[in-house]
N, C-alpha and C positions, 0 to 999 in steps of 0.2 A: 785632320787631313794628313799629317805626317805619319799616323799610325796605320793608314790603309795599306801601304805596300807590305809591311811586315805582317799584317793581319792576313793578307792574301797568301803569303808564303807559309805562315803558320797553319792556315786552314789546309793547305796541301800536305803539310807535314803530319797533321792530325789524321788525315785520310791514310797516309802511309803507315802510321803507327797502328791504326785500326787493322789494316791489312796484315801487318806483321803479327799482331796479337791473335789474329784468326788463322794463323799458321800458313799464311801466304807470303812468306818472306821474300820470294823473288819479286812478286808484284809490289810489295812494300818498298823494297830497295830501289826498284825501278821508279816508283813514285817519289821517293826521296831525291833521286837524281833529277826528276822533272822539277821538283821544288827548287833545287839549286839552279836549274835553268831559268825558272821563273824569276828567282832572285836576281840572277845575272841580267836578265832582260830588263827588269824593272830598274836596276841600278844603271843600266846603260841609257835608258830613255828618259829617266826622271832627273830633275835638277838635284843639286846637293841638298837643298832645303827640303824638297819633296820626298827624297829617298829615305829620310829619317834614319833609323838605325841600320839600314842596309848599307849606308855609306860609312865604311870603316877606315879605309885608306884612300888613296887616289882612285879615280874612276877606272882607269885602265887596270890597275891591280885587282880591284874588287871584281870587275867583270871577268877577267881571266881566271881568278880564283874560283868564283862561283861556277863558271862554265867548266873549268878543269875538274872540280870535284863532282859536278853533275855528270860529266862525261865518264869519269872514272866509275861512278856507281852504276851507270847504265851499262857500260862495257863489262863490268864485273857480273852484273845480272845476266846479260846475254851470254857471256862466256860460261856461266854455271848452269845453263839450261841442259836438261838431260838429252842425251843423244838418242834419236829415234832408232829403233831396231828394224 
């Protein structure tokens, strides 16, 4: 039961890595950002015991860290989109 949250996050990371390996690095980076968002959400709603290895520090720090990294990746991806002519 405690392995389910990290398995969900790792499944999203695998999808992101497949996208990156297929030369879709923007989509892959965006998906990695989403994986961090999923990790933050799971850490926020689950108890310490249920969160398993997603619980590293205190709940507030973990959630802010996951959301911050996820937002950074998503913003980096959006900022690197080519400008339409």
